[in-house]
C-alpha positions in Angstrom: 16.2 8.9 -106.0 16.6 8.9 -102.2 15.5 5.8 -100.3 15.0 5.2 -96.6 16.9 2.1 -95.4 17.4 0.6 -92.0 19.9 -1.8 -90.5 20.3 -3.7 -87.3 23.3 -2.9 -85.1 25.0 -6.2 -84.6 26.5 -7.9 -81.6 28.5 -11.1 -82.3 27.0 -11.1 -85.8 23.4 -11.0 -84.6 20.8 -8.2 -84.3 21.5 -6.4 -81.0 18.5 -5.7 -78.7 17.6 -4.6 -75.2 15.0 -6.7 -73.3 12.3 -4.8 -71.6 9.7 -7.1 -70.1 8.6 -9.6 -72.8 9.7 -7.3 -75.7 12.9 -7.0 -77.5 13.9 -3.5 -78.4 16.2 -3.9 -81.4 19.0 -1.4 -82.0 18.5 0.1 -85.4 20.3 2.6 -87.7 18.1 4.6 -90.1 19.8 6.2 -93.0 19.0 7.8 -96.4 20.5 6.1 -99.4 21.3 8.5 -102.3 20.4 11.7 -100.3 20.2 14.8 -102.5 23.7 16.3 -102.8 22.4 19.7 -101.6 20.5 18.3 -98.6 20.9 20.5 -95.5 18.9 18.4 -93.1 16.9 15.2 -93.0 14.1 14.8 -90.6 12.8 11.4 -89.5 9.3 11.3 -88.0 9.1 8.1 -85.8 6.0 6.7 -84.1 4.4 9.1 -81.6 5.0 6.6 -78.8 8.7 7.8 -78.7 9.5 10.5 -76.2 11.2 12.4 -79.0 9.6 11.2 -82.3 11.1 14.0 -84.5 14.8 13.4 -85.3 16.6 16.2 -87.2 20.0 15.1 -88.8 22.2 17.9 -90.2 24.4 17.6 -93.3 27.8 16.2 -92.6 26.5 13.1 -90.8 27.2 10.1 -93.1 24.0 9.1 -94.9 22.1 11.2 -92.4 22.1 8.3 -89.9 19.9 8.1 -86.9 20.3 5.5 -84.2 17.2 4.3 -82.4 15.5 1.2 -80.9 12.2 -0.4 -81.8 10.1 -3.4 -80.7 7.5 -3.0 -83.4 6.7 -1.8 -86.8 5.5 1.7 -87.8 5.7 4.1 -90.8 8.8 6.4 -90.8 8.2 9.7 -92.5 11.3 11.3 -94.1 11.6 15.0 -95.1 14.6 16.9 -96.6 15.5 20.5 -96.5 17.7 21.4 -99.4 20.2 24.2 -100.1 18.5 24.9 -103.4 15.3 25.9 -101.6 16.0 26.1 -97.8 12.6 27.5 -96.9 10.8 24.4 -98.3 10.5 20.9 -96.9 10.5 18.0 -99.4 8.7 14.9 -98.1 10.3 11.8 -99.5 8.6 8.7 -98.1 6.4 7.1 -95.5 8.1 3.7 -95.5 7.4 1.2 -92.8 10.4 0.3 -90.7 10.1 -3.4 -91.6 10.2 -2.5 -95.3 13.3 -0.4 -94.8 14.9 -3.3 -93.1 13.8 -5.8 -95.8 15.0 -3.5 -98.6 18.4 -3.3 -96.9 18.7 -7.0 -96.2 17.1 -8.3 -99.5 20.2 -10.4 -100.3 20.6 -11.7 -96.8 19.9 -15.3 -96.0 20.9 -14.9 -92.3 18.2 -16.6 -90.2 18.8 -14.2 -87.2 18.2 -11.2 -89.5 15.1 -12.7 -91.0 13.7 -13.7 -87.6 14.3 -10.2 -86.2 12.5 -8.5 -89.1 9.6 -11.0 -88.7 9.4 -10.2 -85.0 9.4 -6.5 -85.6 6.8 -6.7 -88.3 4.5 -8.8 -86.1 4.5 -11.7 -88.5 
């Protein structure tokens, strides 16, 4: 079963971010673990506050990766178009960004990672 995961882009072993005012915009990679083998495209629907909230990733991109930044938490909708039924869109998940990060870093005890997730989730 496909699963949305997210990871921080690292700089010197710590989550990389851009400071804008009082907010840290963390650099993040979204990706789909165990994408269907016949997936043609994966679409990520980010928060509507993004200038371009719809991100379409074609087959051939490793794990259908999408690079973005975020200073807060929001649900990420994921949809797949498959070769077996190219005229249909299969909606996979509406996972929150913080949960996709937590799922990816479940085994991590790195305090910088834990703090960045906490900061993004608002807790």
